[in-house]
Structure formats: C-alpha cells, structure tokens
Biopython code that builds the backbone (N, CA, C, O; Angstrom):
import numpy as np
from Bio.PDB.StructureBuilder import StructureBuilder

atoms = [
    (1, "MET", "N", (-17.107, -4.402, 13.463)),
    (1, "MET", "CA", (-15.904, -5.206, 13.425)),
    (1, "MET", "C", (-15.706, -5.761, 12.009)),
    (1, "MET", "O", (-16.634, -6.315, 11.420)),
    (2, "LYS", "N", (-14.521, -5.612, 11.481)),
    (2, "LYS", "CA", (-14.211, -6.136, 10.158)),
    (2, "LYS", "C", (-14.134, -7.652, 10.188)),
    (2, "LYS", "O", (-13.662, -8.252, 11.154)),
    (3, "LYS", "N", (-14.612, -8.260, 9.103)),
    (3, "LYS", "CA", (-14.549, -9.714, 8.992)),
    (3, "LYS", "C", (-13.273, -10.173, 8.287)),
    (3, "LYS", "O", (-12.784, -11.273, 8.545)),
    (4, "HIS", "N", (-12.734, -9.339, 7.405)),
    (4, "HIS", "CA", (-11.596, -9.733, 6.584)),
    (4, "HIS", "C", (-10.313, -9.070, 7.070)),
    (4, "HIS", "O", (-10.334, -7.993, 7.666)),
    (5, "SER", "N", (-9.210, -9.734, 6.804)),
    (5, "SER", "CA", (-7.917, -9.179, 7.187)),
    (5, "SER", "C", (-6.908, -9.429, 6.070)),
    (5, "SER", "O", (-7.038, -10.371, 5.289)),
    (6, "HIS", "N", (-5.930, -8.586, 6.018)),
    (6, "HIS", "CA", (-4.808, -8.736, 5.086)),
    (6, "HIS", "C", (-3.519, -8.395, 5.840)),
    (6, "HIS", "O", (-2.718, -7.578, 5.387)),
    (7, "ASP", "N", (-3.341, -9.024, 6.971)),
    (7, "ASP", "CA", (-2.214, -8.702, 7.844)),
    (7, "ASP", "C", (-0.873, -9.180, 7.298)),
    (7, "ASP", "O", (0.148, -8.524, 7.507)),
    (8, "PHE", "N", (-0.865, -10.301, 6.609)),
    (8, "PHE", "CA", (0.394, -10.878, 6.136)),
    (8, "PHE", "C", (1.173, -9.880, 5.290)),
    (8, "PHE", "O", (2.367, -9.676, 5.513)),
    (9, "VAL", "N", (0.512, -9.263, 4.328)),
    (9, "VAL", "CA", (1.180, -8.343, 3.406)),
    (9, "VAL", "C", (1.726, -7.113, 4.139)),
    (9, "VAL", "O", (2.684, -6.489, 3.683)),
    (10, "GLU", "N", (1.128, -6.777, 5.247)),
    (10, "GLU", "CA", (1.563, -5.598, 6.012)),
    (10, "GLU", "C", (2.830, -5.863, 6.820)),
    (10, "GLU", "O", (3.558, -4.931, 7.162)),
    (11, "THR", "N", (3.092, -7.122, 7.122)),
    (11, "THR", "CA", (4.229, -7.429, 7.988)),
    (11, "THR", "C", (5.304, -8.287, 7.330)),
    (11, "THR", "O", (6.392, -8.442, 7.886)),
    (12, "TYR", "N", (5.019, -8.844, 6.159)),
    (12, "TYR", "CA", (5.948, -9.767, 5.495)),
    (12, "TYR", "C", (7.221, -9.044, 5.080)),
    (12, "TYR", "O", (7.173, -7.988, 4.448)),
    (13, "GLU", "N", (8.356, -9.624, 5.441)),
    (13, "GLU", "CA", (9.651, -9.036, 5.105)),
    (13, "GLU", "C", (10.494, -9.952, 4.233)),
    (13, "GLU", "O", (11.644, -9.639, 3.925)),
    (14, "GLY", "N", (9.923, -11.081, 3.836)),
    (14, "GLY", "CA", (10.651, -12.024, 3.001)),
    (14, "GLY", "C", (10.600, -11.640, 1.535)),
    (14, "GLY", "O", (10.142, -10.558, 1.167)),
    (15, "MET", "N", (11.081, -12.554, 0.712)),
    (15, "MET", "CA", (11.089, -12.337, -0.730)),
    (15, "MET", "C", (9.713, -12.652, -1.308)),
    (15, "MET", "O", (9.044, -13.588, -0.871)),
    (16, "ALA", "N", (9.306, -11.870, -2.282)),
    (16, "ALA", "CA", (8.079, -12.170, -3.027)),
    (16, "ALA", "C", (8.505, -12.853, -4.319)),
    (16, "ALA", "O", (8.180, -12.403, -5.419)),
    (17, "ALA", "N", (9.236, -13.943, -4.161)),
    (17, "ALA", "CA", (9.786, -14.685, -5.296)),
    (17, "ALA", "C", (9.111, -16.045, -5.370)),
    (17, "ALA", "O", (8.616, -16.565, -4.370)),
    (18, "PHE", "N", (9.097, -16.607, -6.560)),
    (18, "PHE", "CA", (8.452, -17.892, -6.758)),
    (18, "PHE", "C", (9.412, -18.849, -7.436)),
    (18, "PHE", "O", (10.184, -18.462, -8.313)),
    (19, "GLY", "N", (9.352, -20.115, -7.015)),
    (19, "GLY", "CA", (10.151, -21.143, -7.652)),
    (19, "GLY", "C", (11.414, -21.528, -6.899)),
    (19, "GLY", "O", (12.203, -22.336, -7.389)),
    (20, "LEU", "N", (11.616, -20.964, -5.719)),
    (20, "LEU", "CA", (12.813, -21.279, -4.946)),
    (20, "LEU", "C", (12.616, -22.521, -4.088)),
    (20, "LEU", "O", (13.397, -23.469, -4.160)),
    (21, "GLU", "N", (11.574, -22.504, -3.285)),
    (21, "GLU", "CA", (11.204, -23.641, -2.454)),
    (21, "GLU", "C", (9.789, -23.427, -1.948)),
    (21, "GLU", "O", (9.277, -22.308, -1.989)),
    (22, "ARG", "N", (9.154, -24.482, -1.474)),
    (22, "ARG", "CA", (7.727, -24.475, -1.157)),
    (22, "ARG", "C", (7.323, -23.355, -0.196)),
    (22, "ARG", "O", (6.346, -22.653, -0.457)),
    (23, "LYS", "N", (8.048, -23.173, 0.906)),
    (23, "LYS", "CA", (7.682, -22.157, 1.898)),
    (23, "LYS", "C", (7.678, -20.765, 1.279)),
    (23, "LYS", "O", (6.737, -20.000, 1.490)),
    (24, "THR", "N", (8.703, -20.430, 0.529)),
    (24, "THR", "CA", (8.778, -19.122, -0.125)),
    (24, "THR", "C", (7.683, -18.993, -1.179)),
    (24, "THR", "O", (7.103, -17.918, -1.337)),
    (25, "ASP", "N", (7.393, -20.077, -1.904)),
    (25, "ASP", "CA", (6.313, -20.065, -2.893)),
    (25, "ASP", "C", (4.970, -19.760, -2.224)),
    (25, "ASP", "O", (4.199, -18.938, -2.719)),
    (26, "GLU", "N", (4.694, -20.425, -1.099)),
    (26, "GLU", "CA", (3.445, -20.187, -0.379)),
    (26, "GLU", "C", (3.356, -18.739, 0.089)),
    (26, "GLU", "O", (2.315, -18.097, -0.051)),
    (27, "GLU", "N", (4.446, -18.231, 0.642)),
    (27, "GLU", "CA", (4.468, -16.849, 1.116)),
    (27, "GLU", "C", (4.290, -15.866, -0.042)),
    (27, "GLU", "O", (3.591, -14.863, 0.102)),
    (28, "ALA", "N", (4.907, -16.142, -1.175)),
    (28, "ALA", "CA", (4.779, -15.271, -2.341)),
    (28, "ALA", "C", (3.337, -15.239, -2.844)),
    (28, "ALA", "O", (2.837, -14.180, -3.225)),
    (29, "VAL", "N", (2.668, -16.391, -2.847)),
    (29, "VAL", "CA", (1.281, -16.435, -3.305)),
    (29, "VAL", "C", (0.379, -15.650, -2.352)),
    (29, "VAL", "O", (-0.478, -14.890, -2.803)),
    (30, "VAL", "N", (0.559, -15.822, -1.054)),
    (30, "VAL", "CA", (-0.229, -15.053, -0.079)),
    (30, "VAL", "C", (0.027, -13.563, -0.272)),
    (30, "VAL", "O", (-0.914, -12.772, -0.306)),
    (31, "TYR", "N", (1.278, -13.182, -0.395)),
    (31, "TYR", "CA", (1.660, -11.781, -0.600)),
    (31, "TYR", "C", (0.988, -11.215, -1.851)),
    (31, "TYR", "O", (0.367, -10.153, -1.795)),
    (32, "TYR", "N", (1.110, -11.915, -2.972)),
    (32, "TYR", "CA", (0.525, -11.451, -4.234)),
    (32, "TYR", "C", (-0.999, -11.364, -4.152)),
    (32, "TYR", "O", (-1.585, -10.390, -4.626)),
    (33, "LEU", "N", (-1.644, -12.364, -3.559)),
    (33, "LEU", "CA", (-3.098, -12.337, -3.475)),
    (33, "LEU", "C", (-3.596, -11.191, -2.601)),
    (33, "LEU", "O", (-4.598, -10.551, -2.918)),
    (34, "GLN", "N", (-2.894, -10.938, -1.503)),
    (34, "GLN", "CA", (-3.309, -9.833, -0.652)),
    (34, "GLN", "C", (-3.061, -8.491, -1.329)),
    (34, "GLN", "O", (-3.873, -7.575, -1.195)),
    (35, "LYS", "N", (-1.969, -8.361, -2.044)),
    (35, "LYS", "CA", (-1.717, -7.138, -2.813)),
    (35, "LYS", "C", (-2.769, -6.993, -3.917)),
    (35, "LYS", "O", (-3.311, -5.909, -4.131)),
    (36, "PHE", "N", (-3.052, -8.105, -4.619)),
    (36, "PHE", "CA", (-3.988, -8.134, -5.736)),
    (36, "PHE", "C", (-5.394, -7.714, -5.304)),
    (36, "PHE", "O", (-6.106, -7.045, -6.053)),
    (37, "SER", "N", (-5.786, -8.110, -4.095)),
    (37, "SER", "CA", (-7.142, -7.837, -3.635)),
    (37, "SER", "C", (-7.280, -6.488, -2.922)),
    (37, "SER", "O", (-8.348, -6.181, -2.393)),
    (38, "ASP", "N", (-6.233, -5.696, -2.900)),
    (38, "ASP", "CA", (-6.337, -4.340, -2.360)),
    (38, "ASP", "C", (-7.480, -3.610, -3.074)),
    (38, "ASP", "O", (-7.581, -3.673, -4.300)),
    (39, "ASP", "N", (-8.319, -2.935, -2.336)),
    (39, "ASP", "CA", (-9.516, -2.321, -2.908)),
    (39, "ASP", "C", (-9.221, -1.428, -4.113)),
    (39, "ASP", "O", (-9.885, -1.554, -5.142)),
    (40, "ALA", "N", (-8.252, -0.541, -4.010)),
    (40, "ALA", "CA", (-7.962, 0.384, -5.111)),
    (40, "ALA", "C", (-7.424, -0.354, -6.341)),
    (40, "ALA", "O", (-7.810, -0.048, -7.469)),
    (41, "LEU", "N", (-6.533, -1.324, -6.120)),
    (41, "LEU", "CA", (-5.956, -2.061, -7.245)),
    (41, "LEU", "C", (-7.001, -2.907, -7.954)),
    (41, "LEU", "O", (-7.111, -2.856, -9.179)),
    (42, "ILE", "N", (-7.767, -3.683, -7.201)),
    (42, "ILE", "CA", (-8.727, -4.584, -7.840)),
    (42, "ILE", "C", (-9.831, -3.797, -8.530)),
    (42, "ILE", "O", (-10.341, -4.235, -9.562)),
    (43, "LYS", "N", (-10.207, -2.657, -7.991)),
    (43, "LYS", "CA", (-11.216, -1.815, -8.641)),
    (43, "LYS", "C", (-10.718, -1.353, -10.007)),
    (43, "LYS", "O", (-11.478, -1.358, -10.976)),
    (44, "ALA", "N", (-9.455, -0.957, -10.092)),
    (44, "ALA", "CA", (-8.876, -0.533, -11.370)),
    (44, "ALA", "C", (-8.750, -1.714, -12.328)),
    (44, "ALA", "O", (-9.042, -1.577, -13.516)),
    (45, "LEU", "N", (-8.322, -2.866, -11.830)),
    (45, "LEU", "CA", (-8.113, -4.029, -12.691)),
    (45, "LEU", "C", (-9.402, -4.578, -13.277)),
    (45, "LEU", "O", (-9.466, -4.836, -14.479)),
    (46, "VAL", "N", (-10.432, -4.762, -12.457)),
    (46, "VAL", "CA", (-11.648, -5.402, -12.962)),
    (46, "VAL", "C", (-12.308, -4.580, -14.057)),
    (46, "VAL", "O", (-12.950, -5.136, -14.948)),
    (47, "GLN", "N", (-12.159, -3.290, -13.998)),
    (47, "GLN", "CA", (-12.734, -2.431, -15.039)),
    (47, "GLN", "C", (-12.018, -2.611, -16.374)),
    (47, "GLN", "O", (-12.590, -2.329, -17.426)),
    (48, "ARG", "N", (-10.783, -3.074, -16.338)),
    (48, "ARG", "CA", (-9.970, -3.243, -17.542)),
    (48, "ARG", "C", (-9.950, -4.672, -18.061)),
    (48, "ARG", "O", (-9.524, -4.921, -19.188)),
    (49, "MET", "N", (-10.404, -5.601, -17.250)),
    (49, "MET", "CA", (-10.393, -7.013, -17.637)),
    (49, "MET", "C", (-11.501, -7.299, -18.648)),
    (49, "MET", "O", (-12.579, -6.706, -18.598)),
    (50, "THR", "N", (-11.213, -8.210, -19.555)),
    (50, "THR", "CA", (-12.234, -8.632, -20.507)),
    (50, "THR", "C", (-13.246, -9.523, -19.803)),
    (50, "THR", "O", (-13.005, -10.000, -18.695)),
    (51, "ASP", "N", (-14.368, -9.741, -20.452)),
    (51, "ASP", "CA", (-15.366, -10.654, -19.899)),
    (51, "ASP", "C", (-14.767, -12.043, -19.708)),
    (51, "ASP", "O", (-15.056, -12.717, -18.719)),
    (52, "THR", "N", (-13.944, -12.466, -20.642)),
    (52, "THR", "CA", (-13.290, -13.771, -20.552)),
    (52, "THR", "C", (-12.347, -13.820, -19.363)),
    (52, "THR", "O", (-12.333, -14.812, -18.633)),
    (53, "GLU", "N", (-11.565, -12.780, -19.152)),
    (53, "GLU", "CA", (-10.641, -12.744, -18.007)),
    (53, "GLU", "C", (-11.393, -12.762, -16.688)),
    (53, "GLU", "O", (-10.989, -13.460, -15.757)),
    (54, "LEU", "N", (-12.485, -12.003, -16.593)),
    (54, "LEU", "CA", (-13.296, -12.013, -15.377)),
    (54, "LEU", "C", (-13.838, -13.413, -15.109)),
    (54, "LEU", "O", (-13.784, -13.902, -13.980)),
    (55, "ASN", "N", (-14.353, -14.046, -16.139)),
    (55, "ASN", "CA", (-14.894, -15.394, -16.014)),
    (55, "ASN", "C", (-13.817, -16.391, -15.601)),
    (55, "ASN", "O", (-14.045, -17.215, -14.715)),
    (56, "GLU", "N", (-12.653, -16.325, -16.229)),
    (56, "GLU", "CA", (-11.560, -17.246, -15.896)),
    (56, "GLU", "C", (-11.121, -17.088, -14.451)),
    (56, "GLU", "O", (-10.905, -18.081, -13.755)),
    (57, "LEU", "N", (-10.990, -15.858, -13.997)),
    (57, "LEU", "CA", (-10.563, -15.620, -12.614)),
    (57, "LEU", "C", (-11.618, -16.120, -11.633)),
    (57, "LEU", "O", (-11.289, -16.779, -10.647)),
    (58, "TYR", "N", (-12.875, -15.811, -11.900)),
    (58, "TYR", "CA", (-13.968, -16.262, -11.036)),
    (58, "TYR", "C", (-14.007, -17.786, -10.949)),
    (58, "TYR", "O", (-14.108, -18.352, -9.861)),
    (59, "LEU", "N", (-13.925, -18.445, -12.109)),
    (59, "LEU", "CA", (-13.973, -19.907, -12.130)),
    (59, "LEU", "C", (-12.761, -20.535, -11.442)),
    (59, "LEU", "O", (-12.898, -21.551, -10.760)),
    (60, "PHE", "N", (-11.575, -19.943, -11.615)),
    (60, "PHE", "CA", (-10.374, -20.458, -10.958)),
    (60, "PHE", "C", (-10.520, -20.388, -9.437)),
    (60, "PHE", "O", (-10.234, -21.358, -8.735)),
    (61, "ILE", "N", (-10.960, -19.250, -8.942)),
    (61, "ILE", "CA", (-11.124, -19.090, -7.494)),
    (61, "ILE", "C", (-12.133, -20.100, -6.960)),
    (61, "ILE", "O", (-11.888, -20.753, -5.946)),
    (62, "ASN", "N", (-13.261, -20.226, -7.642)),
    (62, "ASN", "CA", (-14.270, -21.188, -7.203)),
    (62, "ASN", "C", (-13.762, -22.614, -7.245)),
    (62, "ASN", "O", (-14.069, -23.407, -6.354)),
    (63, "ARG", "N", (-12.992, -22.954, -8.263)),
    (63, "ARG", "CA", (-12.425, -24.303, -8.364)),
    (63, "ARG", "C", (-11.494, -24.581, -7.180)),
    (63, "ARG", "O", (-11.543, -25.670, -6.608)),
    (64, "MET", "N", (-10.657, -23.627, -6.808)),
    (64, "MET", "CA", (-9.749, -23.803, -5.671)),
    (64, "MET", "C", (-10.519, -23.940, -4.365)),
    (64, "MET", "O", (-10.171, -24.769, -3.524)),
    (65, "LEU", "N", (-11.556, -23.138, -4.190)),
    (65, "LEU", "CA", (-12.359, -23.226, -2.973)),
    (65, "LEU", "C", (-13.026, -24.582, -2.852)),
    (65, "LEU", "O", (-12.995, -25.205, -1.791)),
    (66, "ARG", "N", (-13.630, -25.039, -3.940)),
    (66, "ARG", "CA", (-14.323, -26.336, -3.920)),
    (66, "ARG", "C", (-13.351, -27.500, -3.710)),
    (66, "ARG", "O", (-13.672, -28.470, -3.023)),
    (67, "LYS", "N", (-12.177, -27.394, -4.301)),
    (67, "LYS", "CA", (-11.209, -28.489, -4.227)),
    (67, "LYS", "C", (-10.571, -28.611, -2.839)),
    (67, "LYS", "O", (-10.321, -29.720, -2.367)),
    (68, "HIS", "N", (-10.312, -27.492, -2.198)),
    (68, "HIS", "CA", (-9.480, -27.519, -0.993)),
    (68, "HIS", "C", (-10.198, -27.195, 0.321)),
    (68, "HIS", "O", (-9.603, -27.306, 1.393)),
    (69, "LEU", "N", (-11.463, -26.798, 0.244)),
    (69, "LEU", "CA", (-12.194, -26.495, 1.479)),
    (69, "LEU", "C", (-13.402, -27.414, 1.614)),
    (69, "LEU", "O", (-14.070, -27.738, 0.632)),
    (70, "SER", "N", (-13.666, -27.821, 2.840)),
    (70, "SER", "CA", (-14.906, -28.534, 3.105)),
    (70, "SER", "C", (-16.053, -27.520, 3.047)),
    (70, "SER", "O", (-15.829, -26.310, 3.003)),
    (71, "HIS", "N", (-17.272, -28.033, 3.046)),
    (71, "HIS", "CA", (-18.452, -27.161, 3.033)),
    (71, "HIS", "C", (-18.430, -26.208, 4.236)),
    (71, "HIS", "O", (-18.685, -25.012, 4.100)),
    (72, "ALA", "N", (-18.124, -26.754, 5.396)),
    (72, "ALA", "CA", (-18.080, -25.941, 6.618)),
    (72, "ALA", "C", (-16.967, -24.893, 6.552)),
    (72, "ALA", "O", (-17.166, -23.746, 6.952)),
    (73, "GLU", "N", (-15.795, -25.289, 6.046)),
    (73, "GLU", "CA", (-14.679, -24.341, 5.912)),
    (73, "GLU", "C", (-15.026, -23.227, 4.930)),
    (73, "GLU", "O", (-14.685, -22.066, 5.158)),
    (74, "TYR", "N", (-15.698, -23.577, 3.848)),
    (74, "TYR", "CA", (-16.128, -22.567, 2.871)),
    (74, "TYR", "C", (-16.989, -21.506, 3.552)),
    (74, "TYR", "O", (-16.784, -20.309, 3.354)),
    (75, "HIS", "N", (-17.947, -21.952, 4.351)),
    (75, "HIS", "CA", (-18.827, -21.001, 5.038)),
    (75, "HIS", "C", (-18.093, -20.210, 6.108)),
    (75, "HIS", "O", (-18.320, -19.010, 6.265)),
    (76, "THR", "N", (-17.229, -20.867, 6.832)),
    (76, "THR", "CA", (-16.527, -20.197, 7.927)),
    (76, "THR", "C", (-15.386, -19.316, 7.433)),
    (76, "THR", "O", (-15.294, -18.148, 7.813)),
    (77, "LEU", "N", (-14.514, -19.867, 6.586)),
    (77, "LEU", "CA", (-13.306, -19.148, 6.174)),
    (77, "LEU", "C", (-13.526, -18.175, 5.011)),
    (77, "LEU", "O", (-12.960, -17.082, 5.002)),
    (78, "PHE", "N", (-14.343, -18.571, 4.034)),
    (78, "PHE", "CA", (-14.549, -17.720, 2.871)),
    (78, "PHE", "C", (-15.732, -16.775, 3.055)),
    (78, "PHE", "O", (-15.598, -15.565, 2.877)),
    (79, "LEU", "N", (-16.880, -17.323, 3.408)),
    (79, "LEU", "CA", (-18.064, -16.481, 3.571)),
    (79, "LEU", "C", (-18.082, -15.734, 4.901)),
    (79, "LEU", "O", (-18.838, -14.777, 5.069)),
    (80, "LYS", "N", (-17.250, -16.173, 5.844)),
    (80, "LYS", "CA", (-17.196, -15.573, 7.187)),
    (80, "LYS", "C", (-18.538, -15.701, 7.891)),
    (80, "LYS", "O", (-18.949, -14.817, 8.643)),
    (81, "ASP", "N", (-19.212, -16.814, 7.637)),
    (81, "ASP", "CA", (-20.509, -17.105, 8.235)),
    (81, "ASP", "C", (-20.278, -17.916, 9.501)),
    (81, "ASP", "O", (-20.124, -19.136, 9.447)),
    (82, "GLN", "N", (-20.254, -17.246, 10.616)),
    (82, "GLN", "CA", (-19.987, -17.905, 11.892)),
    (82, "GLN", "C", (-21.197, -18.644, 12.430)),
    (82, "GLN", "O", (-21.084, -19.394, 13.399)),
    (83, "THR", "N", (-22.357, -18.442, 11.812)),
    (83, "THR", "CA", (-23.573, -19.105, 12.294)),
    (83, "THR", "C", (-23.870, -20.369, 11.523)),
    (83, "THR", "O", (-24.818, -21.083, 11.847)),
    (84, "HIS", "N", (-23.065, -20.664, 10.496)),
    (84, "HIS", "CA", (-23.337, -21.823, 9.654)),
    (84, "HIS", "C", (-23.128, -23.112, 10.439)),
    (84, "HIS", "O", (-22.115, -23.300, 11.111)),
    (85, "ILE", "N", (-24.112, -23.983, 10.331)),
    (85, "ILE", "CA", (-24.029, -25.293, 10.967)),
    (85, "ILE", "C", (-24.024, -26.318, 9.838)),
    (85, "ILE", "O", (-24.924, -26.357, 8.999)),
    (86, "GLN", "N", (-22.979, -27.148, 9.846)),
    (86, "GLN", "CA", (-22.858, -28.174, 8.796)),
    (86, "GLN", "C", (-23.948, -29.210, 8.961)),
    (86, "GLN", "O", (-24.181, -29.704, 10.064)),
    (87, "PRO", "N", (-24.638, -29.554, 7.835)),
    (87, "PRO", "CA", (-25.721, -30.551, 7.931)),
    (87, "PRO", "C", (-25.201, -31.923, 8.270)),
    (87, "PRO", "O", (-25.981, -32.868, 8.386)),
]
sb = StructureBuilder()
sb.init_structure("model")
sb.init_model(0)
sb.init_chain("A")
sb.init_seg("    ")
for serial, (resi, resn, name, xyz) in enumerate(atoms, 1):
    if name == "N":
        sb.init_residue(resn, " ", resi, " ")
    sb.init_atom(name, np.array(xyz, "f"), 0.0, 1.0, " ", f" {name:<3s}", serial, name[0])
structure = sb.get_structure()
C-alpha cells in the first residue's frame, strides 16, 4: 500500500494562478508542489540544481515543517509513521 498521494493535481480544474485571493493561492501552491514533486521532474531538477539551491530548498522545507506542524503531526503527516506515540 502506498503511503503518499498526489490526488489534488490529478483532479484540480481551477486556475494555477497566484495573487488573486487566498483560496486560489492555496490551491495553486498545492498544485505546484504536487507537480514539482513528480518523480520524473524532481529527478531531472535535482541533478541540475547547485549545492546552494539544494541546501536552500531543503532548509526552506524543514523550516515550514517545524513552524507549522507539531511533533506528532510531523511524524504522522510527513514521515507517515503511524506507530509514533507523542511523548
């Protein structure tokens, strides 16, 4: 059974535009991130990224995870660790 899903990008019929209003902005970010993380695309991109770009992207993602997820949410939602018990 797969742990990860990218269903939104497969069914989204709205605009992938940014700056119109909050709901569309949120949908555009989800759409872009799911497109960005497509296996074939990200494999091609990471090979072309500089060490600095790789570091910046890694640090940005980690900063967002730490800022917006609790410890338990990080394990459940990001790591997909269903056995994690919060101390």
